[in-house]
C-alpha positions in Angstrom: 47.4 37.1 -66.5 47.5 37.3 -62.7 45.1 39.7 -60.8 46.3 41.9 -58.5 45.0 43.4 -55.4 44.3 47.0 -54.8 45.5 46.7 -50.6 49.0 45.8 -51.8 49.1 49.3 -53.4 47.6 51.4 -51.1 46.2 51.7 -47.3 43.1 53.9 -48.6 39.9 52.5 -50.6 40.0 51.9 -53.9 38.3 54.6 -56.0 38.7 56.6 -59.5 40.5 59.4 -57.7 42.7 57.1 -55.7 43.5 55.2 -59.5 44.2 58.8 -60.8 46.4 59.6 -58.2 48.7 56.2 -58.7 49.3 57.4 -62.9 50.9 60.4 -62.8 50.9 62.6 -64.6 47.6 62.1 -65.2 47.9 64.0 -68.7 49.8 60.8 -69.9 47.0 58.6 -69.1 43.9 57.7 -70.5 40.8 57.1 -67.7 37.7 55.5 -68.9 34.7 54.3 -66.0 31.7 51.9 -67.0 29.0 50.7 -65.7 27.4 47.3 -66.3 23.8 46.0 -64.8 24.2 42.7 -62.7 23.7 39.6 -65.4 25.1 41.5 -68.4 27.7 40.7 -70.5 30.3 43.4 -72.2 33.1 43.2 -74.5 36.5 45.6 -74.2 38.4 45.9 -77.4 41.7 47.9 -76.7 44.4 49.0 -79.4 47.2 49.3 -76.3 47.8 47.6 -73.2 45.5 48.8 -70.5 44.8 48.3 -66.7 41.6 47.0 -65.6 40.6 47.9 -62.0 36.9 46.7 -60.4 35.7 49.5 -58.2 32.8 47.5 -57.3 30.8 44.1 -58.3 32.2 41.0 -60.1 33.2 39.6 -63.2 34.6 36.9 -65.0 36.4 36.4 -68.3 38.5 33.8 -69.9 42.1 34.7 -71.0 44.5 32.3 -72.8 41.9 29.3 -72.2 42.0 29.8 -68.1 38.6 31.5 -66.6 39.2 34.9 -64.1 37.3 36.6 -62.0 37.9 39.9 -60.7 36.0 41.5 -57.9 35.6 44.8 -56.1 39.4 45.7 -55.3 41.2 44.1 -57.8 42.8 44.5 -61.1 45.0 42.9 -63.8 47.2 44.0 -66.7 45.8 43.3 -70.1 47.8 43.5 -73.5 45.7 45.2 -76.3 42.9 42.8 -77.8 39.7 41.9 -77.2 38.1 40.6 -74.0 34.6 39.2 -73.1 33.6 39.8 -69.5 30.3 38.3 -67.8 29.0 40.1 -64.5 28.4 38.0 -61.8 25.8 38.3 -58.9 22.9 40.8 -58.0 25.4 44.1 -57.8 26.4 46.2 -60.7 30.0 46.0 -62.1 31.9 49.5 -62.1 35.6 49.2 -63.6 37.9 51.7 -64.8 40.3 51.2 -67.6 43.6 52.9 -67.5 45.4 53.7 -71.0 49.2 54.4 -70.9 50.0 57.3 -73.5 53.4 56.9 -73.2 
């Protein structure tokens, strides 16, 4: 799993609107935005591949035995499965998950 950087895709700041614009036509995608308090943990269960974008804050997870930290303006493509994340720092984490319906 390799994290990627929003700045490699766009010169505009990362936002829900900018992410939706990148995934066209929108009717072929499902979008979910979640906010998680600082210091909390959360799990994402997905029956399909998806992309996880970090809009604000940072988090860490362990994928295939490798610890990965994601911060604002970073994203990662993940296979279907269950993933546990810990929110880092004092800032609320805001993520957007994008699932392809195709």
